[in-house]
VEXTORKE-970067 format. One record per residue (C-alpha): residue in one letter; x, y, z. Coordinates in steps of 0.05 Angstrom, whole numbers, padded with zeros to 5 digits, always signed. Layout:
BEGIN
AXYZ ...
! end
This chain:
BEGIN
X+00354-00250-00073 X+00313-00279-00103 X+00269-00304-00053 X+00245-00298+00021 X+00272-00338+00080 X+00211-00371+00112 X+00189-00346+00182 X+00136-00367+00219 X+00070-00333+00186 X+00086-00314+00123 X+00032-00374+00094 X-00021-00342+00141 X+00006-00267+00106 X+00009-00280+00045 X-00067-00303+00038 X-00085-00238+00069 X-00039-00204+00007 X-00075-00239-00039 X-00140-00217-00014 X-00109-00148-00013 X-00081-00155-00086 X-00152-00168-00106 X-00188-00119-00054 X-00135-00070-00090 X-00152-00080-00162 X-00223-00065-00142 X-00211-00005-00112 X-00168+00024-00170 X-00230+00001-00218 X-00290+00036-00181 X-00236+00105-00177 X-00230+00101-00242 X-00301+00093-00256 X-00324+00146-00206 X-00276+00202-00224 X-00304+00181-00308 X-00376+00166-00309 X-00393+00197-00247 X-00352+00264-00226 X-00374+00291-00295 X-00461+00280-00267 X-00442+00302-00190 X-00471+00233-00176 X-00506+00186-00157 X-00438+00155-00132 X-00454+00082-00138 X-00376+00069-00162 X-00357+00111-00098 X-00401+00083-00037 X-00363+00015-00072 X-00286+00043-00069 X-00292+00063+00000 X-00319+00013+00023 X-00277-00029-00006 X-00223+00021+00021 X-00235+00009+00084 X-00227-00069+00079 X-00159-00073+00039 X-00136-00020+00097 X-00148-00079+00147 X-00130-00124+00098 X-00051-00106+00083 X-00054-00092+00164 X-00014-00170+00178 X+00024-00160+00106 X+00060-00095+00128 X+00069-00136+00202 X+00103-00207+00168 X+00152-00161+00109 X+00178-00109+00162 X+00196-00185+00204 X+00242-00179+00163 X+00280-00105+00182 X+00325-00101+00236 X+00297-00092+00300 X+00302-00010+00334 X+00265+00025+00379 X+00254+00069+00305 X+00219+00013+00259 X+00195-00012+00319 X+00161+00050+00329 X+00145+00054+00250 X+00104-00005+00253 X+00062+00018+00305 X+00047+00077+00270 X+00032+00043+00203 X-00018-00003+00243 X-00047+00061+00270 X-00046+00090+00205 X-00091+00034+00164 X-00133+00026+00219 X-00155+00088+00220 X-00162+00092+00143 X-00195+00042+00145 X-00239+00066+00205 X-00252+00126+00162 X-00277+00093+00114 X-00327+00060+00133 X-00351+00131+00182 X-00353+00148+00111 X-00402+00098+00078 X-00442+00089+00142 X-00449+00180+00132 X-00423+00182+00206 X-00364+00219+00173 X-00363+00287+00142 X-00327+00278+00065 X-00277+00317+00070 X-00243+00302+00147 X-00253+00220+00117 X-00210+00244+00049 X-00153+00281+00107 X-00157+00212+00147 X-00141+00167+00089 X-00089+00211+00055 X-00051+00208+00114 X-00061+00140+00129 X-00029+00132+00059 X+00028+00176+00074 X+00044+00138+00129 X+00049+00076+00088 X+00085+00106+00031 X+00140+00123+00082 X+00134+00059+00113 X+00148+00036+00047 X+00208+00080+00018 X+00245+00076+00089 X+00229+00002+00094 X+00241-00024+00025 X+00297+00009+00021 X+00341-00016+00083 X+00313-00083+00057 X+00347-00067-00009 X+00419-00058+00030 X+00413-00112+00079 X+00387-00168+00029 X+00330-00191+00075 X+00277-00182+00011 X+00274-00204-00058 X+00304-00152-00096 X+00236-00141-00142 X+00198-00141-00086 X+00236-00094-00055 X+00247-00052-00112 X+00179-00042-00130 X+00159-00016-00060 X+00219+00031-00048 X+00189+00064-00120 X+00116+00056-00096 X+00134+00099-00025 X+00173+00143-00057 X+00137+00161-00118 X+00076+00178-00063 X+00118+00218-00011 X+00138+00258-00075 X+00070+00257-00106 X+00016+00275-00058 X+00055+00344-00029 X+00040+00360-00109 X-00016+00337-00127 X-00052+00378-00065 X-00026+00452-00110 X-00086+00433-00146 X-00133+00458-00095 X-00095+00519-00085 X-00154+00576-00121 X-00103+00632-00123 X-00037+00586-00146 X-00027+00602-00228 X-00048+00551-00271 X+00020+00521-00286 X+00029+00519-00207 X-00036+00476-00203 X-00041+00432-00263 X+00029+00439-00280 X+00056+00411-00220 X-00002+00392-00180 X-00026+00352-00249 X+00053+00312-00255 X+00035+00293-00182 X-00035+00278-00198 X-00004+00227-00257 X+00055+00202-00217 X+00008+00185-00156 X-00045+00146-00205 X+00030+00098-00226 X+00045+00090-00157 X-00038+00071-00133 X-00047+00022-00200 X+00022-00013-00183 X+00014-00022-00107 X-00043-00077-00105 X+00005-00107-00159 X+00067-00109-00097 X+00015-00142-00058 X+00001-00200-00104 X+00084-00205-00112 X+00091-00200-00038 X+00036-00257-00036 X+00078-00302-00082 X+00147-00289-00041 X+00096-00299+00020 X+00078-00367+00002 X+00130-00395-00014 X+00111-00439-00072 X+00168-00483-00100 X+00193-00462-00171 X+00203-00519-00217 X+00279-00537-00238 X+00310-00574-00269 X+00325-00634-00228 X+00266-00637-00184 X+00239-00583-00134 X+00273-00545-00080 X+00246-00544-00004 X+00230-00480+00017 X+00283-00461+00071 X+00264-00435+00145 X+00296-00410+00201 X+00263-00390+00268 X+00253-00321+00293 X+00285-00314+00363 X+00287-00252+00402 X+00318-00206+00339 X+00320-00209+00263 
! end
């Protein structure tokens, strides 16, 4: 499947997807600048504060996109529970970022909540896109990228946590842990592009073909998917 069948709400979700992509790029850039410039100097963390603020906005703008893509999944008690879990996780991640910027939450606590939200989102990305690949309910480029991002983060986050184990041998901390950071960084950089791609598919802008421009397909949503 190369295109999405249009359902109500797609074009609105596309706007949120494009916004998420742009905010995500700012987040990636400011995080990189923080580690490259501010961490070696031990502050001041201007880029870090911008990253926290954009992270809070990002976690909110992605919710409509995730919900709209999730509507392509078969509705089951498990899928409905997963949908609400990822919504709650994203909202919690957003709140923790804003509270950190406002200096109302400790950095370690905020980071723990944000990482937890990322784990929930990564699990959703992996399982949801794997299901969409099997059912053909999503363009393959979007589904394959989403599956990669989810799978990479599910593997990378536990490995990256090994860098914090100070009693562990260096090969564990910086070998396995470093590999986790590298894989996670690749997935993190690819994440905004997934939202850009989602925006392109959800907007249903028809591609020009010989003989004219095809009209996007629509279907009505009833009780099931």
